[in-house]
C-alpha positions, 0 to 999 in steps of 0.5 A, a space after each residue: 608125487 602130486 606135492 612135488 609136481 605142484 612144487 615144481 610148477 610153483 618154482 617154474 612159475 616163480 622163475 618165469 615171473 622173475 625173468 619177466 620182471 627182470 626183463 621189464 626192469 632191464 628194458 626200462 633202465 636201458 630206455 632211461 639210460 638212452 634218454 639221458 645219453 640223448 639229453 647229454 649229447 644235446 647239452 654238449 652241442 649247446 655248450 660247444 655252440 655257446 663256447 664258440 659264441 663266447 669266443 666271438 664276443 671276446 674277440 669283439 670286445 678286444 677289437 673294440 679297444 683297437 682304434 683302427 677297428 673302431 674307425 672301420 665300424 664308424 665308416 661302414 655302419 655310420 657312413 662317417 669320413 675324415 675331413 676332406 675325404 669323399 665317399 663313393 658308393 658303387 651301386 649294382 647295375 639296374 635290372 631289366 625284368 621282362 613281363 608278358 602281356 597281351 600285346 607282347 613282352 614289356 620290359 620294366 627297369 628296376 631302379 636302385 633307390 638309396 638314401 
């Protein structure tokens, strides 16, 4: 009887040890899968962003072959104009800034300075 009791205890111990081992291994595997899915999601988001940027760059390349677009860029960025053409720039209104001092409220005007 004692031998059988020892055998039952040994079997029970091995069964519990196996269950603990498989549980730890399963949790570790689940965590590894979770980390891989998280990394995959970040990579897919980065891929989507790069595909969008790639489309925008292709559109820019296509626009650079268009003479109207090139003229628009030259006018906006470089301030170029055709012969006899006059360029008018409309500046925003001057801002009045109120500031408190010991004597009361003073007003200062910010002036638009352009080159």
